[in-house]
Backbone as JSON Lines, residues from 0, in Angstrom:
{"i":0,"aa":"M","n":[78.76,91.08,96.98],"ca":[79.91,90.86,97.6],"c":[80.69,89.43,96.63]}
{"i":1,"aa":"N","n":[81.88,89.49,96.38],"ca":[81.92,88.17,95.62],"c":[82.5,86.98,96.62]}
{"i":2,"aa":"A","n":[82.69,85.92,96.1],"ca":[82.58,84.84,97.07],"c":[83.79,84.5,97.88]}
{"i":3,"aa":"P","n":[85.16,84.96,97.46],"ca":[86.16,84.6,98.29],"c":[86.48,85.41,99.38]}
{"i":4,"aa":"V","n":[85.74,86.48,99.46],"ca":[85.27,87.48,100.27],"c":[84.51,87.51,101.19]}
{"i":5,"aa":"A","n":[83.06,86.88,100.86],"ca":[82.39,86.49,101.89],"c":[82.73,85.22,102.37]}
{"i":6,"aa":"Q","n":[83.97,84.36,101.96],"ca":[84.22,83.5,102.6],"c":[85.26,83.76,103.9]}
{"i":7,"aa":"L","n":[86.2,84.79,103.49],"ca":[87.0,85.27,104.27],"c":[85.99,86.07,105.3]}
{"i":8,"aa":"D","n":[85.21,87.08,105.72],"ca":[83.91,87.27,106.3],"c":[83.6,86.19,107.34]}
{"i":9,"aa":"R","n":[82.85,85.42,106.99],"ca":[82.54,84.12,107.79],"c":[83.82,83.75,108.69]}
{"i":10,"aa":"A","n":[84.89,83.47,108.05],"ca":[86.18,83.05,109.06],"c":[86.64,83.95,109.83]}
{"i":11,"aa":"F","n":[86.31,85.22,109.41],"ca":[86.79,86.68,110.31],"c":[85.8,86.94,111.26]}
{"i":12,"aa":"G","n":[84.66,86.39,111.35],"ca":[83.23,86.72,111.76],"c":[82.85,88.23,111.51]}
{"i":13,"aa":"Y","n":[82.55,88.34,110.44],"ca":[82.0,89.62,109.75],"c":[80.96,89.08,109.16]}
{"i":14,"aa":"G","n":[79.93,89.73,108.96],"ca":[78.49,89.61,108.3],"c":[77.7,90.84,107.61]}
{"i":15,"aa":"P","n":[77.12,90.4,106.74],"ca":[76.09,91.45,106.23],"c":[75.7,92.43,107.39]}
{"i":16,"aa":"E","n":[75.47,93.57,107.34],"ca":[74.91,95.04,107.74],"c":[73.34,94.23,108.59]}
{"i":17,"aa":"G","n":[73.7,94.38,110.24],"ca":[72.16,94.43,110.68],"c":[72.42,93.18,111.26]}
{"i":18,"aa":"C","n":[73.57,92.07,111.05],"ca":[72.94,90.82,111.66],"c":[74.23,90.48,113.41]}
{"i":19,"aa":"G","n":[74.57,91.61,113.36],"ca":[75.36,91.78,114.65],"c":[77.01,91.65,114.48]}
{"i":20,"aa":"F","n":[77.3,91.54,112.91],"ca":[79.06,91.33,113.46],"c":[79.45,92.9,112.78]}
{"i":21,"aa":"K","n":[80.32,93.24,112.13],"ca":[80.58,94.02,111.32],"c":[80.74,93.88,110.16]}
{"i":22,"aa":"S","n":[79.88,94.56,109.4],"ca":[79.81,94.93,108.15],"c":[80.63,95.19,107.09]}
{"i":23,"aa":"Y","n":[80.89,93.89,105.84],"ca":[82.05,94.25,104.88],"c":[82.18,95.45,104.5]}
{"i":24,"aa":"R","n":[82.69,96.39,104.3],"ca":[83.12,97.16,103.74],"c":[83.99,97.77,102.95]}
{"i":25,"aa":"A","n":[85.56,97.59,103.93],"ca":[86.84,98.23,103.76],"c":[87.86,97.12,103.14]}
{"i":26,"aa":"R","n":[87.4,96.0,102.58],"ca":[88.01,94.71,102.05],"c":[87.66,94.53,101.15]}
{"i":27,"aa":"F","n":[89.36,94.45,99.82],"ca":[88.58,94.1,98.54],"c":[89.55,92.82,98.39]}
{"i":28,"aa":"F","n":[89.07,91.98,97.38],"ca":[89.3,90.94,96.76],"c":[90.39,91.61,95.01]}
{"i":29,"aa":"K","n":[91.6,91.9,95.18],"ca":[92.44,92.36,93.81],"c":[93.41,91.53,93.81]}
{"i":30,"aa":"G","n":[93.4,90.55,92.66],"ca":[94.39,90.21,92.12],"c":[94.45,88.77,93.41]}
{"i":31,"aa":"G","n":[93.64,88.13,94.22],"ca":[93.56,87.42,94.35],"c":[93.68,87.32,95.89]}
{"i":32,"aa":"V","n":[94.06,88.46,96.31],"ca":[94.59,89.37,97.93],"c":[93.74,89.83,98.49]}
{"i":33,"aa":"V","n":[93.72,89.86,99.52],"ca":[92.33,90.51,100.2],"c":[93.32,92.03,100.52]}
{"i":34,"aa":"V","n":[92.98,92.9,99.92],"ca":[93.08,94.43,100.65],"c":[92.51,94.85,101.17]}
{"i":35,"aa":"M","n":[93.06,95.39,102.23],"ca":[92.6,96.66,103.2],"c":[92.36,97.98,103.37]}
{"i":36,"aa":"A","n":[91.62,98.66,103.07],"ca":[91.57,100.45,103.27],"c":[92.05,100.99,104.66]}
{"i":37,"aa":"I","n":[92.92,101.65,104.2],"ca":[93.9,102.63,105.26],"c":[93.74,103.97,105.57]}
{"i":38,"aa":"V","n":[93.65,104.38,106.66],"ca":[94.06,106.11,106.65],"c":[95.67,105.93,107.53]}
{"i":39,"aa":"V","n":[96.25,107.15,106.85],"ca":[97.61,107.47,107.65],"c":[97.86,108.47,107.78]}
{"i":40,"aa":"F","n":[98.23,108.62,109.55],"ca":[98.05,110.3,109.65],"c":[99.76,110.48,109.48]}
{"i":41,"aa":"V","n":[100.19,111.61,108.91],"ca":[101.7,112.01,109.1],"c":[101.39,113.75,109.16]}
{"i":42,"aa":"T","n":[102.38,114.24,110.39],"ca":[102.05,115.44,111.01],"c":[103.59,116.18,109.72]}
{"i":43,"aa":"I","n":[103.88,116.77,109.42],"ca":[105.01,117.71,108.62],"c":[104.71,119.62,108.72]}
{"i":44,"aa":"P","n":[105.71,120.04,108.66],"ca":[106.22,121.89,108.72],"c":[105.14,121.96,107.35]}
{"i":45,"aa":"T","n":[104.39,122.81,106.82],"ca":[102.96,123.06,106.51],"c":[103.81,123.53,104.94]}
{"i":46,"aa":"K","n":[104.91,124.4,105.27],"ca":[105.97,124.21,104.07],"c":[106.23,123.23,102.52]}
{"i":47,"aa":"D","n":[106.6,122.17,103.48],"ca":[106.81,120.94,102.83],"c":[105.44,120.2,102.31]}
{"i":48,"aa":"S","n":[104.52,120.8,102.93],"ca":[103.41,119.07,102.72],"c":[102.87,119.02,100.96]}
{"i":49,"aa":"E","n":[102.86,120.1,100.47],"ca":[102.59,119.64,98.97],"c":[103.32,119.18,98.3]}
{"i":50,"aa":"K","n":[104.52,119.12,98.44],"ca":[105.85,118.65,97.57],"c":[105.44,117.59,98.19]}
{"i":51,"aa":"L","n":[105.6,117.02,99.13],"ca":[105.45,115.37,99.66],"c":[104.1,114.4,99.15]}
{"i":52,"aa":"I","n":[103.41,115.5,99.21],"ca":[102.14,114.75,98.97],"c":[102.07,114.86,97.05]}
{"i":53,"aa":"E","n":[102.44,115.65,96.45],"ca":[102.71,115.39,95.2],"c":[103.81,114.04,94.94]}
{"i":54,"aa":"K","n":[104.89,113.84,95.32],"ca":[105.22,112.32,95.09],"c":[104.63,111.41,95.88]}
{"i":55,"aa":"L","n":[104.0,111.44,96.43],"ca":[102.9,110.45,97.39],"c":[102.0,109.86,96.01]}
{"i":56,"aa":"L","n":[101.08,111.11,95.54],"ca":[99.72,110.44,94.52],"c":[101.06,110.37,93.3]}
{"i":57,"aa":"N","n":[101.82,111.41,92.75],"ca":[102.41,110.2,91.62],"c":[102.94,109.1,91.58]}
{"i":58,"aa":"E","n":[103.33,108.98,93.01],"ca":[103.85,107.63,92.67],"c":[102.5,106.14,92.62]}
{"i":59,"aa":"R","n":[101.59,106.61,93.07],"ca":[100.37,105.99,93.03],"c":[100.25,105.1,94.54]}
{"i":60,"aa":"V","n":[100.76,105.89,95.52],"ca":[101.09,104.5,96.73],"c":[99.56,105.34,97.51]}
{"i":61,"aa":"C","n":[98.98,106.1,97.5],"ca":[97.54,106.6,97.74],"c":[96.19,107.34,96.81]}
{"i":62,"aa":"A","n":[95.22,107.11,97.2],"ca":[94.94,107.91,96.52],"c":[93.68,109.4,96.58]}
{"i":63,"aa":"C","n":[94.28,109.24,97.75],"ca":[93.58,111.18,97.95],"c":[94.69,111.52,99.65]}
{"i":64,"aa":"V","n":[94.81,112.4,99.52],"ca":[94.91,113.47,100.76],"c":[94.69,114.56,101.17]}
{"i":65,"aa":"N","n":[94.39,114.73,102.36],"ca":[93.58,115.8,102.55],"c":[94.67,116.5,104.03]}
{"i":66,"aa":"I","n":[94.9,117.45,103.91],"ca":[95.59,118.72,105.04],"c":[94.55,118.82,105.49]}
{"i":67,"aa":"I","n":[95.07,118.85,107.26],"ca":[94.92,119.84,107.93],"c":[95.96,120.58,108.64]}
{"i":68,"aa":"N","n":[95.78,122.32,108.21],"ca":[96.73,123.27,108.38],"c":[96.74,123.56,109.82]}
{"i":69,"aa":"N","n":[97.53,124.4,110.54],"ca":[97.11,124.97,111.67],"c":[97.52,124.42,112.66]}
{"i":70,"aa":"V","n":[98.07,123.01,112.52],"ca":[98.23,122.05,113.69],"c":[99.42,122.45,114.63]}
{"i":71,"aa":"K","n":[98.9,123.24,115.87],"ca":[100.34,122.7,116.71],"c":[100.55,121.69,117.76]}
{"i":72,"aa":"S","n":[101.56,121.11,117.51],"ca":[101.93,119.88,118.13],"c":[102.88,120.36,119.3]}
{"i":73,"aa":"Y","n":[102.65,119.18,120.32],"ca":[103.9,119.49,121.5],"c":[104.2,118.57,121.98]}
{"i":74,"aa":"F","n":[105.87,118.12,122.18],"ca":[106.3,116.36,122.05],"c":[107.69,116.49,122.78]}
{"i":75,"aa":"W","n":[108.08,115.34,123.34],"ca":[109.32,115.29,123.95],"c":[110.02,115.0,122.75]}
{"i":76,"aa":"W","n":[111.42,115.7,122.66],"ca":[112.31,115.55,121.5],"c":[113.73,115.95,122.22]}
{"i":77,"aa":"Q","n":[114.82,114.93,122.01],"ca":[116.1,115.46,122.71],"c":[115.44,115.47,124.36]}
{"i":78,"aa":"G","n":[115.23,115.23,125.08],"ca":[115.41,115.01,126.48],"c":[114.23,116.49,127.01]}
{"i":79,"aa":"K","n":[113.89,117.12,126.26],"ca":[113.01,118.47,126.4],"c":[111.46,118.59,125.46]}
{"i":80,"aa":"I","n":[110.58,119.09,126.46],"ca":[109.62,119.47,125.81],"c":[109.19,120.58,124.49]}
{"i":81,"aa":"D","n":[109.23,120.04,123.25],"ca":[109.61,121.11,122.09],"c":[107.7,121.48,121.77]}
{"i":82,"aa":"Q","n":[107.77,122.5,120.7],"ca":[106.34,122.15,119.72],"c":[106.63,122.64,118.51]}
{"i":83,"aa":"A","n":[105.42,122.55,117.85],"ca":[106.39,123.19,115.96],"c":[104.46,123.0,115.77]}
{"i":84,"aa":"Q","n":[104.8,124.29,114.75],"ca":[103.49,124.58,113.7],"c":[103.69,123.38,112.74]}
{"i":85,"aa":"E","n":[102.49,122.65,112.39],"ca":[102.34,121.41,111.33],"c":[101.19,121.46,110.5]}
{"i":86,"aa":"S","n":[101.42,120.96,109.45],"ca":[100.18,120.42,109.21],"c":[100.24,118.66,109.27]}
{"i":87,"aa":"L","n":[98.34,118.65,109.03],"ca":[98.61,117.14,109.34],"c":[98.25,116.18,107.91]}
{"i":88,"aa":"L","n":[98.23,115.67,107.38],"ca":[98.09,114.62,106.52],"c":[97.43,113.48,106.49]}
{"i":89,"aa":"M","n":[96.07,113.36,106.22],"ca":[95.28,111.98,106.31],"c":[95.41,111.85,104.84]}
{"i":90,"aa":"I","n":[96.27,110.62,104.81],"ca":[96.0,109.74,103.72],"c":[95.46,108.46,103.26]}
{"i":91,"aa":"K","n":[94.86,108.39,102.29],"ca":[94.01,106.61,102.02],"c":[94.47,106.49,101.29]}
{"i":92,"aa":"T","n":[94.48,105.16,101.77],"ca":[95.72,104.06,100.5],"c":[94.75,102.32,100.95]}
{"i":93,"aa":"T","n":[95.78,101.28,100.87],"ca":[96.26,100.36,101.11],"c":[96.82,99.72,102.02]}
{"i":94,"aa":"D","n":[96.46,98.6,102.95],"ca":[97.26,98.13,103.53],"c":[98.78,97.29,102.46]}
{"i":95,"aa":"K","n":[98.31,96.94,101.3],"ca":[99.07,96.62,100.66],"c":[100.11,97.24,100.53]}
{"i":96,"aa":"A","n":[99.89,98.88,100.11],"ca":[100.93,100.05,99.61],"c":[101.83,100.59,101.2]}
{"i":97,"aa":"F","n":[101.31,99.92,102.24],"ca":[101.51,100.76,102.89],"c":[103.27,100.9,103.27]}
{"i":98,"aa":"S","n":[103.7,99.76,102.9],"ca":[105.55,99.63,103.03],"c":[106.08,100.47,102.27]}
{"i":99,"aa":"S","n":[105.55,100.98,100.73],"ca":[105.87,101.95,99.86],"c":[105.73,103.28,100.11]}
{"i":100,"aa":"L","n":[104.32,103.68,101.45],"ca":[104.0,104.72,101.25],"c":[105.32,105.24,102.41]}
{"i":101,"aa":"K","n":[105.32,104.52,103.29],"ca":[105.95,104.58,104.62],"c":[107.34,105.01,104.36]}
{"i":102,"aa":"K","n":[108.27,104.46,102.99],"ca":[109.56,104.79,102.62],"c":[109.52,105.87,101.73]}
{"i":103,"aa":"L","n":[108.61,106.11,101.15],"ca":[108.75,107.71,100.66],"c":[108.36,108.38,101.33]}
{"i":104,"aa":"I","n":[107.72,108.41,102.31],"ca":[107.59,109.54,103.05],"c":[108.8,109.88,103.97]}
{"i":105,"aa":"K","n":[109.94,108.72,104.58],"ca":[110.69,108.6,105.14],"c":[111.98,109.34,104.63]}
{"i":106,"aa":"S","n":[111.84,108.92,103.23],"ca":[113.06,109.43,102.29],"c":[112.27,111.11,101.75]}
{"i":107,"aa":"N","n":[111.55,111.38,102.01],"ca":[111.49,112.8,101.52],"c":[110.66,113.58,102.59]}
{"i":108,"aa":"H","n":[110.95,113.07,103.94],"ca":[110.37,114.04,104.82],"c":[111.55,115.2,105.54]}
{"i":109,"aa":"P","n":[111.36,115.93,106.22],"ca":[112.44,116.78,106.45],"c":[112.99,116.29,108.6]}
{"i":110,"aa":"Y","n":[111.68,116.12,108.6],"ca":[112.18,115.28,110.25],"c":[113.29,113.72,110.21]}
{"i":111,"aa":"Q","n":[113.89,113.67,111.19],"ca":[114.02,112.51,111.39],"c":[113.72,111.83,112.15]}
{"i":112,"aa":"V","n":[112.4,111.66,112.44],"ca":[112.03,110.57,112.72],"c":[110.25,111.38,112.82]}
{"i":113,"aa":"P","n":[109.71,111.2,111.56],"ca":[108.5,111.7,111.18],"c":[107.43,110.37,111.71]}
{"i":114,"aa":"E","n":[106.12,111.38,111.84],"ca":[105.27,110.63,112.3],"c":[104.49,109.52,111.35]}
{"i":115,"aa":"I","n":[103.91,108.47,111.19],"ca":[103.72,107.66,110.44],"c":[102.63,107.13,111.41]}
{"i":116,"aa":"I","n":[101.41,106.93,111.17],"ca":[100.31,105.87,112.27],"c":[99.37,105.76,111.46]}
{"i":117,"aa":"A","n":[99.02,104.58,110.96],"ca":[98.09,103.86,110.21],"c":[97.14,103.39,111.15]}
{"i":118,"aa":"F","n":[95.92,103.45,110.51],"ca":[94.55,103.23,111.06],"c":[94.09,102.51,110.15]}
{"i":119,"aa":"N","n":[93.05,101.03,110.5],"ca":[91.93,100.03,109.04],"c":[90.8,100.97,109.51]}
{"i":120,"aa":"I","n":[90.46,100.99,108.27],"ca":[89.31,101.68,107.83],"c":[88.06,100.41,107.91]}
{"i":121,"aa":"D","n":[87.13,100.52,108.7],"ca":[85.93,99.45,109.14],"c":[84.93,99.55,108.25]}
{"i":122,"aa":"Q","n":[84.53,100.45,108.04],"ca":[83.37,100.93,107.22],"c":[83.95,102.07,106.66]}
{"i":123,"aa":"G","n":[82.5,102.41,105.57],"ca":[82.47,103.26,105.2],"c":[81.72,103.6,103.44]}
{"i":124,"aa":"N","n":[81.65,104.52,103.16],"ca":[81.0,104.27,101.84],"c":[81.5,103.55,100.56]}
{"i":125,"aa":"K","n":[80.84,102.24,100.1],"ca":[81.32,101.36,99.8],"c":[81.99,101.6,98.12]}
{"i":126,"aa":"D","n":[81.36,102.7,97.69],"ca":[81.66,103.79,96.31],"c":[83.36,104.1,96.55]}
{"i":127,"aa":"Y","n":[83.05,104.59,97.71],"ca":[84.5,105.53,97.97],"c":[85.88,104.42,98.6]}
{"i":128,"aa":"L","n":[85.66,103.56,98.9],"ca":[86.86,102.13,99.57],"c":[86.75,102.06,98.12]}
{"i":129,"aa":"D","n":[85.89,101.17,97.14],"ca":[86.51,100.88,96.0],"c":[87.17,101.96,95.24]}
{"i":130,"aa":"W","n":[86.67,103.08,95.29],"ca":[87.66,103.81,94.64],"c":[89.29,104.07,95.02]}
{"i":131,"aa":"I","n":[89.09,103.96,95.87],"ca":[90.95,104.06,96.74],"c":[91.39,102.74,96.45]}
{"i":132,"aa":"S","n":[91.22,101.33,96.62],"ca":[91.47,100.05,95.97],"c":[92.26,100.28,94.39]}
{"i":133,"aa":"Q","n":[90.87,101.19,93.83],"ca":[91.33,101.21,91.81],"c":[92.66,102.16,91.61]}
{"i":134,"aa":"E","n":[92.61,103.21,92.76],"ca":[93.55,104.45,92.5],"c":[94.69,103.94,92.99]}
{"i":135,"aa":"V","n":[94.99,103.51,93.95],"ca":[96.38,102.97,94.44],"c":[97.09,102.07,93.72]}
{"i":136,"aa":"K","n":[98.01,102.06,92.94],"ca":[98.94,101.2,92.49],"c":[99.13,99.55,92.82]}
{"i":137,"aa":"P","n":[98.64,98.87,92.29],"ca":[98.72,97.15,92.82],"c":[99.72,97.07,93.71]}
{"i":138,"aa":"I","n":[100.68,96.97,94.6],"ca":[101.06,96.5,95.3],"c":[100.66,95.18,96.1]}
{"i":139,"aa":"L","n":[101.44,94.01,95.77],"ca":[100.98,92.36,96.2],"c":[102.55,92.05,96.56]}
């Protein structure tokens, strides 16, 4: 682990595996800035999913997108309970790219209010998490 990230780990209560704290896995030191790996969930009509994915990948705002088809969603919309057959996109990116990712989704999504929910990735395969950081366009 490089020294700046190790210093941040200590400052935020993180430590090496087995020491009783969360392990360093999902934070990167990139261009002088700490970058966090995140996963973003987006639901979208199946027919529109691949077009959106292509835009996200071509703009390099994410490293990878998984599609889970046949998601049946129930929700309140315009004062009544509605439902939709959708796909769920699991988008792997960084916290620094989230704003650009969200803007691109909102401008290319067919829903008036698209679901865009982000979660920090606390731990994972370090090689995979490093790959996410390398593949996402630097947005600092």
